[in-house]
Structures are given as C-alpha cells and as structure tokens.
Backbone as a chain_set.jsonl record, in Angstrom:
{"seq": "MDRQTRTLVAATWVGIAVNVILTVAKIVVGVVAASQALLADAAHSAADILASLVALIAIRIASKPPDPEHPYGHGKAE", "coords": {"N": [[-172.672, -47.909, -18.172], [-174.556, -45.515, -19.889], [-176.862, -45.343, -22.69], [-176.278, -43.161, -24.407], [-173.597, -42.598, -23.767], [-172.374, -45.012, -24.507], [-172.829, -44.853, -27.246], [-171.279, -42.604, -27.895], [-168.719, -43.566, -27.256], [-168.517, -45.719, -29.051], [-168.667, -44.365, -31.526], [-166.354, -42.852, -31.353], [-164.402, -44.853, -31.343], [-164.8, -45.868, -33.917], [-163.974, -43.654, -35.404], [-161.272, -43.617, -34.654], [-160.403, -46.052, -35.76], [-160.813, -45.562, -38.517], [-159.042, -43.415, -38.868], [-156.62, -44.673, -38.304], [-156.415, -46.433, -40.471], [-156.343, -44.537, -42.558], [-153.987, -43.153, -41.869], [-151.974, -45.124, -42.128], [-152.279, -45.772, -44.855], [-151.695, -43.281, -46.051], [-149.035, -42.959, -45.27], [-147.796, -45.135, -46.562], [-148.368, -44.599, -49.315], [-147.262, -42.065, -49.434], [-144.532, -42.57, -48.978], [-143.933, -44.27, -51.136], [-144.512, -42.57, -53.29], [-142.809, -40.557, -52.712], [-143.709, -38.225, -51.44], [-143.731, -35.426, -49.605], [-145.802, -33.847, -48.717], [-147.944, -35.628, -48.459], [-146.953, -37.302, -46.476], [-146.837, -35.473, -44.397], [-149.546, -35.023, -44.087], [-150.257, -37.533, -43.209], [-149.097, -37.483, -40.685], [-150.766, -35.598, -39.545], [-153.186, -37.017, -39.522], [-152.444, -38.988, -37.719], [-152.207, -37.436, -35.443], [-154.876, -36.856, -35.08], [-155.748, -39.325, -34.196], [-154.596, -39.412, -31.661], [-155.988, -37.274, -30.486], [-158.551, -38.354, -30.462], [-158.183, -40.431, -28.66], [-157.757, -38.969, -26.328], [-160.298, -37.877, -26.156], [-161.758, -40.206, -25.569], [-160.85, -40.716, -22.969], [-161.841, -38.43, -21.694], [-164.589, -38.857, -22.026], [-164.925, -41.131, -20.46], [-164.305, -40.114, -17.891], [-166.259, -38.091, -17.661], [-168.569, -39.589, -17.615], [-168.759, -40.71, -15.142], [-170.569, -41.464, -12.15], [-172.328, -39.269, -9.788], [-170.56, -38.273, -6.8], [-169.457, -37.808, -3.344], [-167.692, -35.595, -3.532], [-168.342, -34.507, -5.968], [-171.259, -33.682, -6.357], [-173.053, -33.247, -8.436], [-172.24, -34.804, -10.472], [-169.779, -35.705, -12.991], [-169.854, -34.446, -15.401], [-168.932, -31.997, -16.417], [-166.307, -32.423, -16.966], [-165.81, -33.044, -19.547]], "CA": [[-172.704, -46.832, -19.151], [-175.861, -45.34, -20.513], [-176.897, -45.498, -24.156], [-175.583, -42.044, -25.053], [-172.157, -42.783, -23.559], [-171.956, -46.129, -25.374], [-172.817, -44.342, -28.619], [-170.096, -41.744, -28.028], [-167.524, -44.419, -27.253], [-168.493, -46.469, -30.312], [-168.334, -43.432, -32.606], [-164.945, -42.482, -31.212], [-163.599, -45.994, -31.804], [-164.89, -45.907, -35.383], [-163.085, -42.594, -35.875], [-159.891, -44.063, -34.461], [-160.123, -47.09, -36.765], [-160.7, -44.914, -39.829], [-157.804, -42.633, -38.901], [-155.482, -45.602, -38.389], [-156.348, -46.868, -41.874], [-155.882, -43.394, -43.349], [-152.587, -42.862, -41.549], [-151.128, -46.15, -42.754], [-152.355, -45.606, -46.315], [-150.971, -42.068, -46.435], [-147.6, -43.206, -45.105], [-147.35, -46.032, -47.638], [-148.388, -43.885, -50.587], [-146.306, -40.96, -49.332], [-143.172, -43.103, -49.148], [-143.8, -44.763, -52.513], [-144.53, -41.428, -54.206], [-141.856, -39.564, -52.195], [-144.496, -37.006, -51.267], [-143.642, -34.86, -48.261], [-147.131, -33.344, -48.355], [-148.76, -36.758, -48.019], [-146.411, -37.733, -45.196], [-147.28, -34.493, -43.411], [-150.961, -35.288, -43.85], [-150.292, -38.744, -42.383], [-148.824, -37.042, -39.318], [-151.99, -34.943, -39.086], [-154.14, -38.089, -39.214], [-151.97, -39.615, -36.479], [-152.576, -36.524, -34.353], [-156.314, -37.054, -34.874], [-155.885, -40.53, -33.376], [-154.304, -39.012, -30.282], [-157.105, -36.452, -30.02], [-159.665, -39.263, -30.188], [-157.874, -41.139, -27.414], [-158.041, -38.007, -25.261], [-161.76, -37.81, -26.065], [-162.21, -41.403, -24.85], [-160.567, -40.5, -21.549], [-162.792, -37.43, -21.216], [-165.901, -39.496, -21.955], [-164.907, -42.019, -19.298], [-164.374, -39.288, -16.685], [-167.536, -37.38, -17.628], [-169.684, -40.51, -17.401], [-168.77, -41.203, -13.761], [-171.738, -40.992, -11.401], [-172.031, -38.322, -8.709], [-169.951, -38.761, -5.572], [-169.499, -36.72, -2.357], [-166.942, -34.413, -3.984], [-168.977, -34.019, -7.198], [-172.658, -34.081, -6.177], [-173.806, -33.125, -9.688], [-171.613, -35.67, -11.456], [-168.501, -35.298, -13.584], [-170.153, -34.054, -16.777], [-168.152, -30.836, -16.866], [-164.947, -32.855, -17.305], [-165.636, -33.119, -20.989]], "C": [[-174.107, -46.732, -19.744], [-175.731, -45.392, -22.037], [-176.111, -44.403, -24.871], [-174.065, -42.199, -24.927], [-171.628, -43.912, -24.431], [-171.88, -45.688, -26.83], [-171.596, -43.471, -28.863], [-168.815, -42.567, -28.111], [-167.409, -45.175, -28.572], [-168.098, -45.566, -31.475], [-166.868, -43.021, -32.549], [-164.047, -43.608, -31.683], [-163.65, -46.15, -33.316], [-163.968, -44.853, -35.983], [-161.625, -42.975, -35.749], [-159.52, -45.093, -35.537], [-159.936, -46.482, -38.151], [-159.397, -44.131, -39.929], [-156.562, -43.515, -38.93], [-155.304, -46.063, -39.83], [-155.821, -45.738, -42.758], [-154.404, -43.099, -43.123], [-151.658, -43.844, -42.242], [-151.117, -45.976, -44.269], [-151.567, -44.383, -46.773], [-149.464, -42.242, -46.287], [-147.076, -44.064, -46.254], [-147.285, -45.284, -48.965], [-147.395, -42.725, -50.57], [-144.876, -41.405, -49.52], [-142.957, -43.554, -50.587], [-143.699, -43.596, -53.496], [-143.522, -40.35, -53.816], [-142.525, -38.207, -52.039], [-144.425, -36.537, -49.82], [-145.005, -34.352, -47.793], [-148.011, -34.482, -47.826], [-148.254, -37.308, -46.687], [-146.807, -36.763, -44.084], [-148.757, -34.695, -43.089], [-151.138, -36.565, -43.03], [-150.023, -38.398, -40.928], [-150.06, -36.356, -38.724], [-153.053, -35.983, -38.726], [-153.742, -38.824, -37.932], [-152.304, -38.738, -35.276], [-154.071, -36.625, -34.058], [-156.576, -38.304, -34.028], [-155.641, -40.184, -31.911], [-155.432, -38.173, -29.698], [-158.316, -37.333, -29.685], [-159.428, -40.057, -28.91], [-158.111, -40.236, -26.208], [-159.554, -37.878, -25.068], [-162.312, -39.03, -25.328], [-161.987, -41.263, -23.349], [-161.565, -39.508, -20.958], [-164.191, -38.024, -21.082], [-165.985, -40.388, -20.721], [-165.035, -41.211, -18.001], [-165.745, -38.636, -16.558], [-168.706, -38.306, -17.33], [-169.72, -41.081, -15.985], [-169.996, -40.654, -13.035], [-171.343, -39.978, -10.323], [-171.389, -39.019, -7.513], [-169.946, -37.598, -4.577], [-168.764, -35.44, -2.792], [-167.557, -33.764, -5.219], [-170.454, -34.393, -7.159], [-173.499, -33.987, -7.447], [-173.202, -33.962, -10.813], [-170.329, -35.053, -12.009], [-168.668, -34.793, -15.01], [-169.35, -32.893, -17.297], [-166.719, -31.201, -17.24], [-164.726, -32.877, -18.803], [-165.262, -31.774, -21.539]], "O": [[-174.746, -47.738, -20.054], [-174.631, -45.474, -22.584], [-175.373, -44.674, -25.819], [-173.336, -41.955, -25.888], [-170.558, -43.789, -25.027], [-170.98, -46.098, -27.564], [-170.95, -43.576, -29.906], [-167.94, -42.296, -28.933], [-166.323, -45.262, -29.147], [-167.287, -45.954, -32.316], [-166.222, -42.862, -33.584], [-163.04, -43.362, -32.347], [-162.653, -46.523, -33.934], [-163.263, -45.121, -36.956], [-160.826, -42.686, -36.64], [-158.453, -45.01, -36.145], [-159.008, -46.846, -38.874], [-158.721, -44.178, -40.956], [-155.553, -43.136, -39.524], [-154.189, -46.084, -40.351], [-154.957, -45.958, -43.606], [-153.662, -42.83, -44.068], [-150.674, -43.447, -42.867], [-150.057, -46.028, -44.894], [-150.851, -44.443, -47.773], [-148.699, -41.722, -47.099], [-146.041, -43.758, -46.847], [-146.269, -45.328, -49.659], [-146.759, -42.437, -51.584], [-144.083, -40.704, -50.149], [-141.925, -43.258, -51.188], [-142.893, -43.632, -54.426], [-143.394, -39.341, -54.51], [-141.987, -37.178, -52.448], [-144.986, -37.166, -48.923], [-145.321, -34.421, -46.605], [-148.739, -34.303, -46.849], [-149.054, -37.738, -45.856], [-147.082, -37.182, -42.96], [-149.167, -34.551, -41.937], [-152.075, -36.663, -42.238], [-150.653, -38.958, -40.031], [-150.359, -36.519, -37.541], [-153.747, -35.831, -37.72], [-154.603, -39.232, -37.153], [-152.645, -39.248, -34.209], [-154.484, -36.493, -32.906], [-157.519, -38.333, -33.236], [-156.388, -40.611, -31.031], [-155.792, -38.347, -28.534], [-159.024, -37.064, -28.715], [-160.366, -40.326, -28.16], [-158.612, -40.692, -25.18], [-160.03, -37.781, -23.937], [-163.247, -38.895, -24.538], [-162.842, -41.649, -22.551], [-162.075, -39.714, -19.856], [-164.902, -37.723, -20.122], [-166.997, -40.397, -20.021], [-165.795, -41.591, -17.11], [-166.331, -38.624, -15.475], [-169.738, -37.849, -16.837], [-170.619, -41.857, -15.659], [-170.412, -39.52, -13.274], [-170.166, -39.846, -9.988], [-171.64, -40.195, -7.251], [-170.387, -36.503, -4.924], [-169.183, -34.335, -2.448], [-167.311, -32.587, -5.483], [-170.87, -35.321, -7.853], [-174.564, -34.6, -7.518], [-173.606, -33.841, -11.969], [-169.868, -34.012, -11.541], [-167.688, -34.726, -15.752], [-169.105, -32.803, -18.5], [-165.992, -30.366, -17.778], [-163.598, -32.746, -19.276], [-165.07, -31.633, -22.747]]}, "num_chains": 1, "name": "protein.A"}
C-alpha cells in the first residue's frame, strides 16, 4: 500500500472508532432518557459505520495494481 492509501485506511478506521463510541453513547443515553430521537440518531451513527466499512472495501479494491484485465489499475472502483 502506498502512503495515500494507508492514510485513507487510517482515517476511515478513526471514523469507525469514533462512530462506534458515539453509537454506544447515544444508545445508553437514549435508553436512560427514554429518548426516541437519540435512539434514532444512534441508528444513524450505526449506518455511518456500515458506510465506512463499504469505503474500506472500495479503498482495498481501488488500490489494487494494474492487471491484464485492468491495464490502468482499479482506481475507478472507488
């Protein structure tokens, strides 16, 4: 992996970690406060985690080197 790809992967993992913390905190506070709005926001943060996981997959595919079927690389996969 080149430097740019490593940076993208690291930033995505940081985003995932932050969203996990936010999701858990929002669920706990939402349950304690009986707040449907906060629980809905927790679901939104959980969806952000899934979107980040999809981004990791796209980064992995896009960073593949050229091959006979893709002579210019896989960069358009992102």
